[in-house]
RODO-2510 file (C-alpha; in nm, 4 decimals, decimal comma):
residues 178
     n   res          X          Y          Z
     1     x     0,8256     1,1436    -3,8186
     2     x     0,4773     1,0352    -3,7082
     3     x     0,3517     1,0131    -3,3513
     4     x     0,3830     0,6689    -3,1942
     5     x     0,0526     0,4848    -3,1796
     6     x    -0,1441     0,5078    -2,8581
     7     x    -0,1352     0,1833    -2,6639
     8     x    -0,3084     0,0769    -2,3457
     9     x    -0,2039    -0,2170    -2,1317
    10     x    -0,4889    -0,3808    -1,9407
    11     x    -0,3641    -0,6051    -1,6602
    12     x    -0,6021    -0,8191    -1,4566
    13     x    -0,6154    -1,1144    -1,2220
    14     x    -0,9151    -1,3455    -1,2455
    15     x    -1,0132    -1,6531    -1,0476
    16     x    -1,3694    -1,7116    -1,1699
    17     x    -1,3329    -1,5313    -1,5079
    18     x    -1,5624    -1,2378    -1,4244
    19     x    -1,2687    -0,9954    -1,4056
    20     x    -1,1335    -1,1407    -1,7303
    21     x    -1,4711    -1,1075    -1,9033
    22     x    -1,4920    -0,7447    -1,7893
    23     x    -1,1380    -0,6899    -1,9243
    24     x    -1,2428    -0,8282    -2,2622
    25     x    -1,5501    -0,6020    -2,2690
    26     x    -1,3391    -0,2968    -2,1759
    27     x    -1,0875    -0,3890    -2,4458
    28     x    -1,3600    -0,4236    -2,7099
    29     x    -1,5308    -0,0986    -2,6063
    30     x    -1,2091     0,1077    -2,6051
    31     x    -1,0902    -0,0445    -2,9324
    32     x    -1,4226     0,0526    -3,0920
    33     x    -1,4069     0,4058    -2,9499
    34     x    -1,0529     0,4563    -3,0783
    35     x    -1,1331     0,2684    -3,4017
    36     x    -0,8100     0,0750    -3,3529
    37     x    -0,6699    -0,2259    -3,1681
    38     x    -0,4954    -0,0237    -2,8981
    39     x    -0,5741    -0,2253    -2,5829
    40     x    -0,3554    -0,5263    -2,5028
    41     x    -0,4774    -0,7707    -2,2368
    42     x    -0,2497    -0,9358    -1,9820
    43     x    -0,3425    -1,1891    -1,7165
    44     x    -0,1000    -1,1226    -1,4302
    45     x    -0,0924    -1,4941    -1,3543
    46     x     0,0948    -1,5365    -1,6848
    47     x     0,2582    -1,1953    -1,7385
    48     x     0,4899    -1,0159    -1,4949
    49     x     0,3521    -0,6813    -1,3751
    50     x     0,6849    -0,5252    -1,4817
    51     x     0,5466    -0,5401    -1,8388
    52     x     0,3078    -0,2583    -1,7379
    53     x     0,6049    -0,0198    -1,7542
    54     x     0,6021    -0,0572    -2,1352
    55     x     0,2722     0,1352    -2,1583
    56     x     0,1933     0,5027    -2,1022
    57     x    -0,1696     0,4225    -2,0235
    58     x    -0,2668     0,1363    -1,7950
    59     x    -0,5834    -0,0244    -1,6715
    60     x    -0,5682    -0,2591    -1,3743
    61     x    -0,8543    -0,4973    -1,2948
    62     x    -0,8910    -0,6610    -0,9544
    63     x    -1,1620    -0,8399    -0,7600
    64     x    -1,2299    -0,8440    -0,3888
    65     x    -1,2524    -1,1854    -0,2262
    66     x    -1,4223    -1,2891     0,0942
    67     x    -1,3802    -1,0363     0,3721
    68     x    -1,1905    -0,7645     0,1834
    69     x    -0,9070    -0,9794     0,0494
    70     x    -0,7055    -0,9472    -0,2707
    71     x    -0,7704    -1,1814    -0,5618
    72     x    -0,5108    -1,4621    -0,5492
    73     x    -0,3054    -1,3559    -0,8549
    74     x    -0,2763    -1,0003    -0,7237
    75     x    -0,1973    -1,1303    -0,3765
    76     x     0,0873    -1,3469    -0,5059
    77     x     0,2353    -1,0483    -0,6968
    78     x     0,1460    -0,7785    -0,4432
    79     x     0,5070    -0,6785    -0,3665
    80     x     0,5605    -0,6268    -0,7418
    81     x     0,2930    -0,3528    -0,7373
    82     x     0,5140    -0,1399    -0,5101
    83     x     0,8152    -0,1871    -0,7416
    84     x     0,6376    -0,0577    -1,0544
    85     x     0,7754     0,2611    -1,2063
    86     x     0,4492     0,4396    -1,2826
    87     x     0,5597     0,8025    -1,2662
    88     x     0,4129     1,0001    -1,5551
    89     x     0,1779     0,7206    -1,6557
    90     x    -0,2000     0,7394    -1,6679
    91     x    -0,3756     0,4634    -1,4764
    92     x    -0,7423     0,3635    -1,4545
    93     x    -0,8773     0,0941    -1,2250
    94     x    -1,1779    -0,1331    -1,2201
    95     x    -1,2927    -0,3782    -0,9606
    96     x    -1,5322    -0,6663    -0,9159
    97     x    -1,7199    -0,7230    -0,5924
    98     x    -2,0345    -0,8514    -0,4239
    99     x    -2,2193    -0,5634    -0,2586
   100     x    -2,4799    -0,7800    -0,0849
   101     x    -2,2844    -1,0878     0,0233
   102     x    -1,9868    -0,8802     0,1392
   103     x    -2,1435    -0,5400     0,2059
   104     x    -1,8795    -0,4435     0,4643
   105     x    -1,5901    -0,5077     0,2226
   106     x    -1,7360    -0,4083    -0,1153
   107     x    -1,4526    -0,3285    -0,3586
   108     x    -1,1885    -0,3253    -0,0816
   109     x    -0,9228    -0,4756    -0,3120
   110     x    -0,9856    -0,1917    -0,5592
   111     x    -0,9161     0,0581    -0,2815
   112     x    -0,6064    -0,1317    -0,1726
   113     x    -0,4683    -0,1302    -0,5277
   114     x    -0,5427     0,2404    -0,5624
   115     x    -0,3642     0,3160    -0,2349
   116     x    -0,0654     0,1048    -0,3415
   117     x    -0,0100     0,2868    -0,6731
   118     x    -0,1196     0,6412    -0,5803
   119     x     0,2189     0,7421    -0,4295
   120     x     0,4031     0,6336    -0,7475
   121     x     0,3498     0,9616    -0,9333
   122     x     0,0966     0,8265    -1,1811
   123     x    -0,2174     1,0145    -1,2815
   124     x    -0,5248     0,8141    -1,1831
   125     x    -0,8359     0,8631    -1,3943
   126     x    -1,1733     0,6913    -1,4180
   127     x    -1,3192     0,7613    -1,0761
   128     x    -1,6770     0,6309    -1,0663
   129     x    -1,9910     0,7545    -0,8822
   130     x    -2,1131     0,5317    -0,6006
   131     x    -2,4828     0,5836    -0,6774
   132     x    -2,6774     0,2712    -0,7692
   133     x    -2,4991     0,0425    -0,5239
   134     x    -2,6029    -0,0862    -0,1812
   135     x    -2,3150    -0,1611     0,0562
   136     x    -2,2125    -0,0792     0,4121
   137     x    -1,8419     0,0037     0,3741
   138     x    -1,5640     0,0154     0,1142
   139     x    -1,1937     0,0949     0,1073
   140     x    -1,2464     0,1988    -0,2554
   141     x    -1,4296     0,5235    -0,1789
   142     x    -1,2716     0,8622    -0,2331
   143     x    -1,2116     1,0804     0,0734
   144     x    -1,5448     1,2580     0,0233
   145     x    -1,7220     0,9189    -0,0084
   146     x    -1,9017     1,0207    -0,3308
   147     x    -1,7020     0,8101    -0,5749
   148     x    -1,5170     0,4847    -0,6097
   149     x    -1,1499     0,5093    -0,7095
   150     x    -1,2374     0,3178    -1,0267
   151     x    -1,5195     0,1460    -1,2109
   152     x    -1,7057    -0,0821    -0,9703
   153     x    -1,8806    -0,3868    -1,1093
   154     x    -2,0954    -0,6445    -0,9318
   155     x    -2,1700    -0,9301    -1,1709
   156     x    -2,3092    -1,1318    -0,8811
   157     x    -2,6012    -0,8945    -0,8179
   158     x    -2,6063    -0,6362    -1,1000
   159     x    -2,4983    -0,8282    -1,4095
   160     x    -2,7734    -0,6533    -1,6059
   161     x    -2,5979    -0,3132    -1,5775
   162     x    -2,2366    -0,4263    -1,6269
   163     x    -2,2253    -0,3641    -2,0026
   164     x    -2,3848    -0,0198    -1,9648
   165     x    -2,1410     0,0749    -1,6871
   166     x    -1,8429    -0,0415    -1,8949
   167     x    -1,9634     0,1597    -2,1938
   168     x    -2,0146     0,4743    -1,9829
   169     x    -1,6783     0,4309    -1,8092
   170     x    -1,4900     0,3822    -2,1364
   171     x    -1,6506     0,6989    -2,2755
   172     x    -1,5512     0,8775    -1,9554
   173     x    -1,1905     0,7550    -1,9952
   174     x    -1,1855     0,8813    -2,3534
   175     x    -1,2993     1,2258    -2,2337
   176     x    -1,0443     1,2307    -1,9513
   177     x    -0,7656     1,1336    -2,1927
   178     x    -0,8592     1,4072    -2,4429
***
């Protein structure tokens, strides 16, 4: 009997399509690295978060709005996050934010999502260095303040490095999964 195929569920919420576009780029990059169509995309506005339990590997994408608030789709399903059975699963996170316009809340929703799923018994991978960003505060920093709890993207101010960051992060995920 052969091993079941590796599959990754990528769940995101997107108001202005930047988080969705990042999801599509992550999907394309990982599919090319694995030389297979292993990443399935799900907009949480249309797909219940419970579907995430069907995957061993998950990626969650979230954006921070205004003064450290959750993106509206995540906010409307926030209680569902705490009901997810994630024990034994591998989870990576990415977030969208505006480091200049909202420097005191940069990537806060990413940190909130991390803190919501961390107690579930999942293994979180894909932590990302905080070098190359300018911000005052973030709930998405690790305890030692050297990394974000997931890939941090700022298409508002650093669109020119988004593709490079996604490529590096996907390669990092591949190494962490090996």
